[in-house]
N, C-alpha and C positions, 0 to 999 in steps of 0.2 A: 233318638232326634237333640240334638243339641239344642241346650236352652241355652237364652246372653238374658245377663243380670243387665237392667237398665236403668240410669237414673233419668229423669225428666227436669229439665231447668224452662223454668215460668211455668204459672200455673194461671192460668188469662181463661178468656174465652176462647181459645182456639185451643187451648188444650182439654180443656173440661168437658167439653162437644166432642171432639173428633181426636183427641191421642189416645186419653185417659180409656174410652171407649174397645180402640182401633186394639192397644198394647193388653187389654183386658181380653179381647177375642181372638188373641193369638199365644198360644202357647208354647210357642218358640220363644216367649221373651217373658221374661219377669219382672215386675217393676218392685226396684228394690231399694231404691231411693228417692226424694224430691228434694230441689232446690228454686228456694223462690224466694224475694224480699217481702211479700204481703202476701199468697196463696197458703194452703197446708191442704195436705190429702193424707187423710186418717188409713193408720194400718201399715205404712211403713216410715224409716224416718227421715224428718223434715230436717232440712240445710237451708243457713241464711245466703250463702252463695254456693260457687258451682266448685270452689277449693276447697272448700269444707266439707262439703258431700263427698267428693273424692277419695278426698284423706280419712273420712268419715266410714264409708261404707265398699266393700268390695267389689265392683262395676267392671264387666265388660262392653258397656256401651252407654253414647249420654245423646239423649236428642234434645235440641235446642227450640223452645217456644219465645224465646224474647224477642220485641223488637229486632228489626236488622239493625240499629243503630248502637256498636257496644256488641254486638254478638261477637263478632273477632277476638276483642280479647278472653271473650269467657270459655268458645270454643277451643282457641287456640290454649288455654291450661289443660282441658280437656286431652287434646291429641298430643299434646308435650310430655302428658303422663302415661300414655298407650294406648288411652279408649279410643273407640272405632265412635266415628261421630255420624250424626243426621241432625239437617239443620233443614226447618221449616222456610219454606220460602218469605222474601227473597232471602236468600241465603247470606247476604251479608251487607252493608253499608255502599260497601263499592266495589268494583270490580279487583282493583288491586289486593283489597283484603282476600277476597276468597281465594286469588290467585296466589294468596302467604299460606294462607289454610291447605292447599291441595298440596304445595310443594313440602309444608312440614307432613301431614301426612304422610307421602309417600318415606319420607326423611324415616318417619317413625314406622314405617311400614301398615301402618294403621288404613281401615274404611273410612273412606268421607265420601256420603251422598248428600247429595245437595236434591232436596224432594221440590215437585214441583204436584202438587193434589191433583188440579186442575187435566193433568195430564194422564190422571187413571178414571177420569169419569167414563160412564160405560159404553157413548161411543165414538170415544177417539181414534181406539186402535182399527176397528171397522174403517170410520174416515178417512185415515193412512194410506189403510190398505187400496181403497177406491182411488184416491186421488195418485199412487204414486204415477200410474204409465196414466196419466190424464193433461192435458194440453191447459195450463190454468189461464183463464182469459180475466177475473177479476176477484178481490177479495174485500167483504166487507164487514167487519168489526166494531158491535152495537151493545156495550158493557155499560150497565147506566143501575147504579144501585144508592139505595139508602145508606150513607155515615154512621146515620143516628142510631139507625136499625143493628146493623154491622158492627160498628165498633163506637157502640157508646161513650163518649167521654174520655176518649181516647187519644190525647192530644199529640202524644208523640207522631200520629200519624200524620200529621201536617206540621211536622217541625224538618230543620233540617236533619236529612238520612230518613227521614219516615216516606219518602215516597207519595205521600201526598193518594192520588184518584190512582196515581199506577199501581199500588200496592193489590186491589181488587185489578186493576187492567194488564197487570204482571202475569195473572191467570190464564188472560186469552190470547197474550203472546204466549205463552209457553206450551196453549194447545197449538195454536197457529203455526210455531217452528216447529214444533210435531207429526201435526198431520200434511203439510205443502212440500212438493218435489227438490222446491229449490228454495235458497236462503231467502230472506226477508230485510230490508232495505228500508228502512227510514229517510226520506228524499226534503219533508217538510213538519215542520209541529208548529201546536198552537196549545200556551196552558193558561188556565185562566186563576191568579192566585189570586185569595182574598188578601185586604189592607191586616198587614200584621203578621204573615202566614208566610212558611215556606215551600210548602207542598201545595200542588193546585188541586183546586176541587173539580175542574173539567178538563180536557184535554183533546186536542186532536191529531194525526198521527196521519202523514198521507208517505205511502207504503210503494215499496218496489217487490214483485215475483217472477225473476224470471223477468219476461216482457211484458210480462201484466203489467198492472197498476192496481192497488187497491188502499184503503183508509179504514181509520180505526176511530173510536167516536168513545171519548170516554166520560161519565160522567158520576159526580158522588150523591148528587142532592133530587134523587129519584126518589120518590114517594109511591106507593102503592105498587101495582106489580112490577117486579124485576125486570131487568132485559142481559138477557147474559147469550148472544145469538150471535155466530161468524156463520156467513153463505160463502162457499165459494164456485166463482160462474166456469163451468169447465166444455170443451167439445162436447161433452155427452149429457149438458144441463147442468141443472145446480144442485150444489150439497147443502144441504144447512143441521149446523148443528145448535138446538139451542137448550136454557138451560143449564147454561155452562158446561155444557157436552154429553148432558146425560139423554138426551132426546136426536137421534139422526132421520133426518130426511135424506133419501137417496131419491133421484130421479126417475119416476115412474113404479117408485116402490113404497109402501106400508110407511108409516112414520112406528120407531121405532123406541121405544123406553126404557130405562130399567133404575132399578134403586140403588142408591148412591151406595157406591162401596171404596171412596176413594183414599182413605185412611188407612183402610184395612191392605188395598193392596199397595199402599205405601212402606207400611212397615213389614210385607208378606216380600217387597220387592228388598226392603234395607236387610232381610234375612238372608235371601238368596246371596244378597254382596256380602253377608259377615263371612257366610260359609263359604264362598268361593275366595275367601283374601283377595276382592278387587274389590275398586270405586267407582261412583257414576258420581262425575263433577259434570255438568253441563250452566254455560252460562248466558248462552243464546237468549232468553227472554230478556235479562239483566241487560246485556248490552243494546239489545234496543232500548229500554230504557233510557238508559245514559247517553246514545245516541239522541233521542228526543230533548234530554236534556239540554244537548249542545248545542241543537237547532232550533229550539223551540222559538217563536215569538211570547212573548213574554205579559199575560195585559192584568192588572192588577183590577181585583172586583171589590163588592163591598166586604167589608168585615164577616167572618162567621165564628159565632156561637154554639157549641155543644147543646 
């Protein structure tokens, strides 16, 4: 079994909650080094930045968990040094940045993986197979969660390049673009942006999938139970994915629930790409967000504090 020496950049909530356990649980990876301005992990060398980590420790690959703003330059350093790279979603702050990284990865003959963790939710692959030959009638996405619970004090998420409510909303779009048999298009949008902020706290998107219409509703201020649902009406009935894709309900069948294995599956996919010497660069969810920002009517709302 081939084993890869991995560096991890950015030690925040998502790295501690998801990346570190997934890496520890996959024997194909050895956590060899950490780069972070603030966080530390015991038992491995810790560096203040990506360049110092790459210089100080022999690595095969680097996984990035930093915010999308500024990630392009960090990933560029790693790819230029001949390291394989995995990017947390969204992969960069702009489409141009990820396209440049993909071109550099091809030039350096290294793997680049734009990961979308929600596509690894338990119900997604079955939903994709069931929808493959169905006529789509309507698509409804409701993705509502509490920013203070999931992103406590993370001011960057409402700053330029932080995506606002589209940071979680892009998870829904990553599932939708994976399961639907025809491309999605944004036809109209609205965004509610708090005074003094750049990123929206709520957004609505009107969508088209083939001949079918759809809509997506995103909210970052939902307290209590959280909502991560996608419903697709078809000629054979309605498919429903809930709890972020971990619960699947097909017409006439019992609801199926499975445990969360999103990040272990992401790292398994990364290991497969490394072993085969290939890349996986899909920006379709991010393109929909970019289209929404281009088309949206922006509405200013009251100031927001964490």
